[in-house]
C-alpha positions as CSV (number, residue, x, y, z in Angstrom):
1,M,22.0,-66.4,-108.4
2,Q,18.5,-67.9,-109.1
3,K,17.9,-71.1,-107.1
4,I,16.5,-74.1,-109.0
5,S,14.0,-76.3,-107.2
6,P,14.5,-80.1,-107.0
7,V,11.3,-80.6,-109.1
8,S,12.3,-78.2,-111.8
9,W,15.8,-79.7,-111.9
10,K,14.5,-83.2,-112.3
11,S,12.1,-81.9,-115.0
12,G,15.0,-80.3,-116.8
13,L,17.0,-83.5,-116.6
14,R,14.2,-85.6,-118.0
15,R,13.7,-83.1,-120.9
16,A,17.5,-83.3,-121.6
17,A,17.4,-87.1,-121.5
18,L,14.5,-87.2,-123.9
19,A,16.2,-84.8,-126.2
20,V,19.3,-87.1,-126.3
21,V,17.1,-90.1,-126.9
22,A,15.4,-88.3,-129.8
23,L,18.7,-87.4,-131.4
24,V,20.0,-91.0,-131.1
25,A,16.8,-92.3,-132.6
26,A,16.9,-89.9,-135.4
27,S,20.4,-90.8,-136.5
28,P,20.3,-92.9,-139.7
29,A,23.4,-94.8,-138.7
30,R,23.3,-95.1,-135.0
31,A,26.8,-95.0,-133.4
32,E,25.5,-94.6,-129.9
33,P,24.1,-97.6,-128.0
34,P,20.4,-97.7,-127.1
35,A,19.4,-95.4,-124.3
36,A,17.3,-96.0,-121.1
37,Y,15.9,-92.8,-119.8
38,D,13.4,-93.7,-117.1
39,V,12.6,-96.4,-114.6
40,R,9.7,-97.2,-112.3
41,I,8.4,-99.9,-110.0
42,E,5.0,-101.4,-110.0
43,S,3.3,-104.1,-108.0
44,A,0.6,-106.4,-109.5
45,D,-1.2,-109.7,-109.2
46,G,0.1,-112.2,-111.6
47,A,-0.6,-115.8,-112.4
48,G,1.8,-117.0,-109.7
49,G,0.6,-114.5,-107.1
50,R,1.8,-111.0,-106.1
51,E,4.7,-109.8,-108.3
52,T,7.0,-106.8,-108.6
53,R,7.8,-105.2,-111.9
54,L,10.8,-103.1,-112.6
55,I,10.2,-101.2,-115.8
56,F,12.8,-99.4,-117.9
57,S,11.8,-97.0,-120.7
58,L,14.2,-97.2,-123.7
59,N,14.4,-95.7,-127.1
60,A,14.5,-99.2,-128.6
61,C,14.1,-102.7,-127.5
62,V,17.2,-104.8,-126.8
63,A,18.1,-108.4,-126.6
64,H,18.6,-109.7,-123.0
65,Q,19.4,-112.8,-121.0
66,A,17.7,-113.2,-117.6
67,Y,18.9,-115.5,-114.8
68,V,19.2,-115.7,-111.0
69,L,22.2,-116.3,-108.7
70,D,22.4,-117.3,-105.0
71,Q,24.6,-116.4,-102.1
72,P,23.2,-113.8,-102.0
73,P,20.0,-114.1,-104.0
74,R,20.1,-111.8,-107.0
75,A,18.3,-111.5,-110.3
76,V,20.6,-110.6,-113.2
77,L,19.7,-109.3,-116.7
78,D,22.6,-109.1,-119.2
79,L,22.1,-106.7,-122.1
80,P,24.1,-105.3,-125.0
81,E,25.6,-101.9,-124.1
82,V,22.9,-99.5,-123.0
83,K,23.4,-95.8,-122.2
84,F,21.6,-95.3,-118.9
85,L,20.4,-91.7,-118.6
86,I,19.1,-92.4,-115.1
87,D,20.4,-91.2,-111.7
88,P,22.1,-94.3,-110.2
89,S,20.6,-93.5,-106.8
90,H,17.2,-94.6,-108.1
91,G,18.0,-98.2,-107.1
92,D,19.5,-97.3,-103.7
93,P,16.7,-97.3,-101.0
94,A,19.0,-95.4,-98.6
95,S,19.6,-92.6,-101.1
96,A,15.9,-92.4,-101.9
97,K,15.1,-92.0,-98.2
98,R,17.8,-89.3,-97.9
99,K,16.4,-87.4,-100.9
100,S,12.8,-87.7,-99.5
101,R,13.8,-86.2,-96.2
102,R,15.4,-83.2,-97.8
103,A,12.9,-82.7,-100.6
104,A,11.2,-79.2,-100.5
105,K,8.0,-80.6,-102.0
106,P,6.2,-83.9,-102.0
107,A,7.4,-86.4,-104.5
108,T,5.8,-86.2,-107.9
109,H,5.6,-90.0,-108.2
110,P,4.0,-92.3,-105.7
111,A,6.3,-94.3,-103.4
112,P,7.2,-97.8,-104.7
113,P,5.1,-100.7,-103.1
114,H,8.2,-101.8,-101.2
115,E,11.9,-101.0,-101.1
116,L,13.7,-102.6,-104.0
117,S,17.5,-102.5,-104.2
118,Y,18.9,-102.6,-107.8
119,R,21.8,-101.5,-109.9
120,F,22.3,-100.9,-113.6
121,G,25.1,-99.7,-115.8
122,R,27.9,-100.7,-118.2
123,L,29.7,-103.9,-117.4
124,S,32.4,-103.9,-120.1
125,P,32.7,-102.6,-123.7
126,G,29.6,-103.7,-125.6
127,K,27.8,-105.1,-122.5
128,S,25.5,-103.7,-119.8
129,R,23.8,-105.3,-116.8
130,I,20.9,-104.8,-114.4
131,I,21.1,-106.5,-111.0
132,V,18.2,-106.8,-108.5
133,D,18.8,-107.8,-104.9
134,L,16.2,-110.5,-104.0
135,P,14.7,-110.8,-100.5
136,G,14.6,-114.6,-100.9
137,P,13.8,-117.3,-103.5
138,A,12.1,-115.8,-106.5
139,Q,11.2,-116.4,-110.1
140,F,12.7,-113.9,-112.6
141,S,11.8,-113.1,-116.1
142,A,12.1,-110.2,-118.5
143,A,10.4,-109.0,-121.7
144,C,10.7,-105.9,-123.9
145,A,7.5,-104.6,-125.5
146,P,7.8,-102.1,-128.4
147,K,6.2,-98.7,-127.8
148,K,5.5,-95.7,-130.0
149,D,8.6,-93.9,-128.7
150,G,10.8,-97.0,-128.2
151,G,10.2,-99.9,-125.8
152,E,9.6,-100.9,-122.2
153,L,11.9,-103.5,-120.7
154,T,10.0,-105.1,-117.9
155,L,11.6,-107.3,-115.2
156,V,9.2,-109.4,-113.3
157,I,10.0,-110.8,-109.8
158,K,7.7,-113.1,-107.9
159,P,8.1,-115.6,-105.0
160,A,9.3,-119.1,-105.8
161,E,9.9,-122.4,-104.0
162,T,13.3,-122.8,-102.4
163,A,14.1,-126.0,-104.4
164,A,13.1,-124.4,-107.7
165,F,15.1,-121.3,-107.0
166,G,18.2,-123.3,-106.1
167,A,18.0,-125.2,-109.4
168,A,17.6,-122.0,-111.3
169,A,20.5,-120.4,-109.4
170,R,22.8,-123.3,-110.3
171,A,21.9,-123.0,-113.9
172,G,22.5,-119.3,-113.8
173,A,26.0,-119.8,-112.3
174,E,26.9,-122.4,-114.9
175,S,25.7,-120.1,-117.7
176,Q,27.8,-117.2,-116.4
177,E,30.8,-119.4,-116.0
178,Q,30.5,-120.7,-119.5
179,A,30.3,-117.1,-120.8
180,R,33.4,-116.3,-118.9
181,R,35.3,-119.3,-120.4
182,D,34.1,-118.4,-123.9
183,A,35.5,-114.9,-123.6
184,T,38.4,-114.7,-126.1
185,A,40.3,-111.9,-124.3
186,A,40.6,-110.7,-120.7
187,I,39.8,-107.1,-119.8
188,P,42.8,-105.1,-121.0
189,A,44.8,-102.8,-118.7
190,R,44.5,-99.2,-119.7
191,A,48.3,-98.7,-119.9
192,P,49.3,-96.7,-123.0
193,D,52.6,-95.7,-121.6
194,A,53.3,-99.0,-119.7
195,Q,55.4,-100.4,-122.6
196,R,58.1,-97.7,-122.6
197,D,61.3,-97.4,-120.7
198,F,61.2,-100.3,-118.3
199,S,63.9,-98.6,-116.1
200,K,61.2,-96.4,-114.7
201,P,58.9,-97.9,-112.0
202,L,55.3,-98.6,-113.1
203,I,52.6,-97.2,-110.9
204,V,49.2,-98.9,-111.3
205,L,46.2,-96.7,-110.3
206,D,43.0,-98.6,-109.4
207,P,39.9,-96.5,-109.4
208,G,37.4,-98.6,-107.4
209,H,34.0,-99.8,-108.6
210,G,32.9,-98.6,-112.0
211,G,30.2,-99.4,-114.5
212,V,27.3,-101.3,-113.0
213,D,28.9,-100.9,-109.6
214,A,28.5,-97.3,-108.7
215,G,29.9,-97.6,-105.2
216,T,28.5,-95.4,-102.5
217,I,26.3,-92.5,-103.3
218,G,26.8,-89.6,-100.8
219,Q,25.9,-86.1,-100.0
220,G,25.1,-83.9,-103.0
221,D,24.5,-87.2,-105.0
222,A,28.3,-87.6,-105.3
223,V,28.9,-91.1,-106.9
224,E,32.0,-92.9,-105.7
225,K,33.0,-94.5,-109.0
226,D,33.2,-91.0,-110.6
227,V,35.0,-89.4,-107.7
228,V,37.7,-92.0,-107.6
229,L,38.2,-92.0,-111.4
230,D,38.6,-88.2,-111.4
231,F,41.2,-88.5,-108.6
232,A,43.1,-91.2,-110.4
233,K,43.4,-89.0,-113.5
234,A,44.5,-86.1,-111.3
235,L,47.2,-88.2,-109.7
236,A,48.5,-89.5,-113.0
237,G,49.1,-85.9,-114.1
238,P,52.1,-85.0,-111.8
239,L,53.4,-88.6,-111.9
240,R,53.7,-88.5,-115.7
241,A,54.9,-84.9,-115.7
242,S,57.8,-85.8,-113.4
243,G,59.2,-88.1,-116.1
244,R,60.2,-90.6,-113.4
245,Y,57.3,-93.1,-113.7
246,R,55.2,-95.0,-116.0
247,V,51.5,-95.0,-115.1
248,A,48.7,-97.5,-115.9
249,F,45.1,-97.7,-114.9
250,T,42.9,-100.7,-114.1
251,R,40.1,-98.7,-115.7
252,E,40.0,-95.3,-117.4
253,D,36.3,-95.1,-118.1
254,D,33.0,-96.2,-116.7
255,A,33.5,-100.0,-116.8
256,F,33.5,-102.7,-114.2
257,V,36.7,-104.7,-113.5
258,P,36.5,-107.7,-111.1
259,L,38.7,-107.6,-108.0
260,Q,41.0,-110.4,-109.0
261,E,41.4,-109.0,-112.5
262,R,42.7,-105.7,-110.9
263,V,45.3,-107.7,-109.1
264,R,46.2,-109.6,-112.2
265,I,46.7,-106.4,-114.2
266,A,49.2,-105.1,-111.7
267,R,51.1,-108.3,-111.6
268,K,51.1,-108.9,-115.3
269,L,52.4,-105.4,-116.0
270,G,55.1,-105.8,-113.4
271,A,53.8,-102.9,-111.2
272,A,56.2,-101.4,-108.6
273,L,53.3,-99.9,-106.7
274,F,49.5,-100.4,-106.7
275,V,47.2,-97.7,-105.4
276,S,43.5,-98.5,-105.1
277,L,41.2,-95.5,-104.7
278,H,37.9,-95.5,-102.9
279,A,35.6,-93.2,-100.9
280,D,33.9,-94.4,-97.8
281,S,30.4,-93.8,-96.4
282,L,28.6,-94.4,-93.1
283,S,24.9,-95.3,-92.9
284,G,22.5,-93.6,-90.6
285,G,23.2,-90.1,-91.8
286,S,26.3,-89.7,-89.7
287,Q,28.3,-86.6,-90.9
288,T,30.8,-86.3,-88.0
289,V,33.2,-88.9,-89.2
290,R,35.4,-87.7,-92.0
291,G,38.9,-87.8,-93.5
292,A,41.1,-90.1,-95.5
293,T,42.3,-93.6,-94.3
294,V,45.2,-95.6,-95.8
295,Y,44.7,-99.4,-95.7
296,T,47.2,-102.2,-96.2
297,V,46.5,-105.9,-96.4
298,S,46.6,-108.2,-93.4
299,D,45.2,-111.6,-92.4
300,R,43.5,-110.0,-89.4
301,A,41.8,-106.6,-89.4
302,S,43.3,-103.9,-87.2
303,D,39.9,-103.0,-85.8
304,A,36.1,-103.4,-86.4
305,E,36.0,-100.4,-88.7
306,A,38.8,-101.8,-90.9
307,A,36.9,-105.2,-91.0
308,R,33.7,-103.4,-92.1
309,V,35.4,-101.5,-94.9
310,A,37.2,-104.6,-96.2
311,A,34.0,-106.7,-96.1
312,S,32.2,-103.9,-98.0
313,E,34.9,-103.5,-100.7
314,N,35.2,-107.2,-101.1
315,Q,31.5,-107.4,-102.1
316,A,32.2,-105.6,-105.4
317,D,32.0,-108.6,-107.6
318,S,28.8,-109.8,-106.0
319,L,27.2,-106.4,-106.4
320,A,28.1,-106.4,-110.0
321,G,26.2,-109.7,-110.5
322,L,29.2,-112.0,-110.7
323,E,29.1,-115.4,-109.1
324,Q,31.9,-115.8,-106.5
325,Q,34.9,-117.5,-107.9
326,E,36.9,-119.8,-105.7
327,Q,40.3,-118.2,-104.9
328,A,43.4,-120.2,-105.3
329,G,44.9,-121.4,-102.1
330,E,48.0,-119.8,-100.6
331,V,51.2,-121.3,-101.9
332,N,53.0,-123.2,-99.1
333,D,56.5,-122.2,-100.0
334,I,59.3,-120.5,-98.0
335,L,60.3,-118.2,-100.9
336,F,56.7,-117.2,-101.5
337,D,56.2,-116.4,-97.9
338,L,59.4,-114.3,-97.7
339,T,58.4,-112.4,-100.9
340,R,54.9,-111.7,-99.4
341,R,56.4,-110.5,-96.1
342,E,58.8,-108.1,-97.9
343,T,56.0,-106.8,-100.1
344,R,53.7,-106.1,-97.1
345,A,56.6,-104.4,-95.3
346,Y,57.1,-102.1,-98.3
347,S,53.3,-101.5,-98.4
348,N,53.3,-100.3,-94.8
349,I,56.3,-98.0,-95.5
350,F,54.4,-96.4,-98.4
351,A,51.3,-96.1,-96.3
352,R,53.2,-94.1,-93.7
353,Y,54.6,-91.7,-96.4
354,L,51.2,-91.3,-97.9
355,R,49.7,-90.5,-94.5
356,E,52.3,-87.9,-93.7
357,R,52.0,-86.2,-97.1
358,W,48.2,-86.3,-97.1
359,K,47.8,-84.2,-93.9
360,I,49.6,-81.3,-95.6
361,A,46.8,-80.7,-98.1
362,A,43.8,-82.6,-96.8
363,T,42.1,-84.1,-93.8
364,L,43.0,-87.5,-92.2
365,N,40.7,-89.7,-90.3
366,K,41.3,-89.8,-86.5
367,N,42.8,-93.3,-87.1
368,P,44.4,-92.8,-90.5
369,Q,46.4,-96.1,-91.0
370,R,44.7,-99.5,-90.7
371,H,44.8,-103.0,-92.2
372,A,42.4,-105.7,-93.2
373,G,41.9,-108.6,-95.7
374,F,41.2,-106.6,-98.9
375,V,41.1,-108.9,-101.9
376,V,42.5,-106.2,-104.2
377,L,45.6,-105.8,-102.1
378,K,46.7,-109.4,-102.1
379,A,49.3,-109.5,-104.8
380,P,52.2,-111.2,-103.1
381,D,54.9,-109.3,-105.1
382,V,53.4,-105.8,-105.6
383,P,53.4,-103.2,-102.7
384,S,49.8,-102.2,-102.5
385,V,47.6,-99.8,-100.5
386,L,44.0,-98.8,-100.6
387,L,43.3,-95.1,-100.0
388,E,39.8,-94.1,-98.8
389,L,39.8,-90.5,-99.9
390,G,37.2,-89.5,-97.4
391,Y,33.6,-90.1,-96.4
392,L,30.9,-89.2,-98.9
393,S,28.4,-89.4,-96.0
394,S,30.1,-86.2,-94.7
395,N,29.1,-82.9,-96.2
396,E,32.6,-81.5,-95.7
397,D,34.3,-84.4,-97.3
398,A,31.8,-84.6,-100.2
399,V,32.4,-81.0,-101.0
400,D,36.2,-81.6,-101.1
401,L,36.0,-84.8,-103.0
402,T,34.0,-83.2,-105.8
403,S,36.2,-80.0,-106.0
404,P,38.8,-79.8,-108.8
405,Q,40.9,-77.5,-106.7
406,W,41.0,-79.9,-103.7
407,R,41.6,-82.8,-106.0
408,E,44.7,-81.1,-107.5
409,K,46.2,-80.2,-104.1
410,A,45.6,-83.7,-102.6
411,A,46.8,-85.5,-105.8
412,A,50.0,-83.4,-105.7
413,Q,50.8,-84.6,-102.1
414,A,50.0,-88.2,-103.0
415,A,52.5,-87.9,-105.9
416,L,55.1,-86.6,-103.5
417,A,54.5,-89.6,-101.2
418,I,55.3,-91.8,-104.2
419,D,58.5,-89.8,-104.7
420,D,59.4,-90.4,-101.0
421,F,58.8,-94.1,-101.4
422,F,61.0,-94.5,-104.4
423,R,63.8,-92.1,-103.3
424,G,66.9,-94.1,-102.9
425,R,65.4,-97.4,-104.1
426,P,66.5,-99.2,-107.2
427,T,64.3,-98.3,-110.2
428,V,65.1,-101.3,-112.4
429,A,62.0,-103.1,-113.4
430,T,61.1,-106.4,-112.0
431,P,61.7,-109.6,-114.1
432,A,57.8,-109.9,-114.4
433,A,57.7,-106.5,-116.0
434,L,60.3,-107.4,-118.6
435,T,58.8,-110.8,-119.4
436,E,55.0,-110.3,-119.1
437,A,54.5,-106.7,-120.2
438,P,53.0,-106.3,-123.7
439,R,55.6,-105.8,-126.4
440,T,55.5,-102.8,-128.7
441,P,54.5,-104.1,-132.2
């Protein structure tokens, strides 16, 4: 088989992207959203001093809203839906370094003036977002200049006084909160079969990350948000085929869903079990750590690694450019506390079943069952686990996680673990499922 060099592969990808852009532009009634097909970083002297420019090439200019947020400092650009035909690792300095180390030839483009961490992608139907991590207080603006073959969307970042940045960040947070309040509908649960036969338990599958939040990018450029969505769909197959369960998703496509919204979906639909899917990664190029880990929720982490993973996963909203929302305080009620304790006990039971079934078809981490304070597992009345399928920083795990054959075997064992969990338990739906689930028109 002929080997394709990284340079020729990238050239081919760029030609394909431009071809798609040309087809979209040529369409008399464009059904597709505008496309972004390239991005670059420039440094220049501006009126306010040294500035960094992040420039996206599009086939057409788009409207945009620019603002900043604090804690941590971020620049956010909200757009109508844009199709990004760009490798998501472009904005990840760690991925760029890894690619540079393994490149067979020198890079065809000069290195950026400094590391710039940024993300881009679909936020929700009809909306996209670009987020840039700021090293400190900064001014942020954006403009789109028409070009012969489309337009250039330029994001300009330059230093700012702390007080001025603080005022701008407060305004940005207020603007984002107002937009949230103005939304007429919440993000829907992707649950086409969740309305039928409430005597069957509902399994809610939660592919982590999505849209503008790609998650970790690992060996072979495997992208976490895609890996976990593929696995969720593979797991839904045997569950539905068994005829014993209803299945719903928190997302079925490349869109971002906030952490608390994922919990709300499970509770509103009356889920009997919630399974959140992720893929871990370790920095520093470590490839020796591998295997799946099953997490449950706890007020205190079982160990330092569990605390690290929970802290990383709990940053999802912030990475997607959402200002942190204050969480409602715990209900001080004996019945609530008893319900939560029972739910956590059932979560641990299912975690053990999943651990035992998983090792039949796939690899477990050396410490395969842990607990920590994951936001997405905090439904007080829905047994919930978070399954890290493996480490994308491991070559062996990355090969498995992107293999359809491995995915089918591992998903089959996960489905059997769900059978083990419900065997002998009542299958009558909870009152929440009967009263809150959407009715069939």
